[in-house]
C-alpha positions, -999 to +999 in steps of 0.1 A: -069-320+767-077-287+783-076-253+767-075-223+791-077-186+779-065-157+801-057-120+797-027-103+812-031-066+816-001-043+816-003-006+825+026+009+805+048+040+807+055+066+780+079+057+752+095+024+745+092+000+775+099-036+780+081-057+807+089-092+819+056-110+819+071-144+828+058-142+864+023-136+851+025-166+828+040-188+856+010-180+879-015-187+851+001-221+843+003-231+880-034-222+884-044-242+853-030-275+866-017-283+832+015-303+834+024-309+798+014-288+768+021-253+755+013-217+761+005-193+733+012-157+742-003-131+718+001-093+717-033-077+710-021-043+697-004-030+666+023-011+685+032-038+709+052-070+705+067-100+723+101-117+724+119-142+744+153-129+756+172-121+787+156-095+811+188-076+820+188-039+825+217-030+802+205-053+774+170-037+776+186-003+770+206-017+741+173-031+726+156+003+729+186+020+712+185-006+684+148-002+678+151+036+677+178+033+650+155+010+630+126+034+630+135+069+642+105+089+656+118+120+637+117+104+602+088+113+579+061+087+576+029+087+555+009+072+584+017+104+604+000+126+578-032+126+599-048+153+578-047+130+547-062+100+564-098+090+568-116+074+597-090+081+624-098+083+661-097+118+676-068+108+699-047+092+671-010+098+678+018+102+652+031+067+658+042+052+625+076+045+640+060+024+667+041+003+641+074-003+622+093-013+653+065-038+662+067-054+628+104-061+633+096-081+665+068-107+669+031-106+679+032-141+695+054-167+711+047-204+718+064-219+748+064-255+759+049-264+793+069-292+810+062-306+844+038-276+850+064-250+843+075-229+813+101-247+793+123-216+791+161-217+792+182-204+821+183-168+811+151-166+790+121-144+799+090-136+780+092-099+772+063-076+763+072-045+744+050-013+744+064+009+717+038+037+720+028+041+757+015+051+781-016+029+777-035+000+792-025-030+772-036-066+771-018-098+762-039-129+753-026-162+769-039-196+758-026-227+776-034-261+760-024-295+774-030-321+800 
């Protein structure tokens, strides 16, 4: 059995953005030579997330509206009381809403690898959410199999 670790870098835009990283994963799996196994995809930030869903423009807008309703940026959050916190970076944003949105999604996904390809359904894509951009983000990818 082989285990291969890779990093996918994503330069994100401001606000809530959703990126289809399925093509990145497909390339990594093809280069690995693994035919049967699984791929773990892990989001390495507290204001980012992953999900498997359809990558369709109008659905993506619906998802953004839904997330904004769950954790409105305009609400009051203790995390945003920067003057009351200790040990914060000088560029710390007021982003409690982004942390809360991320918690409603997932930090990782595991997808089967079958015949050297992602075992996704017809309309499924692996979606990476940046809820607090713009930033340079990384996604950890681990493929295991034979």
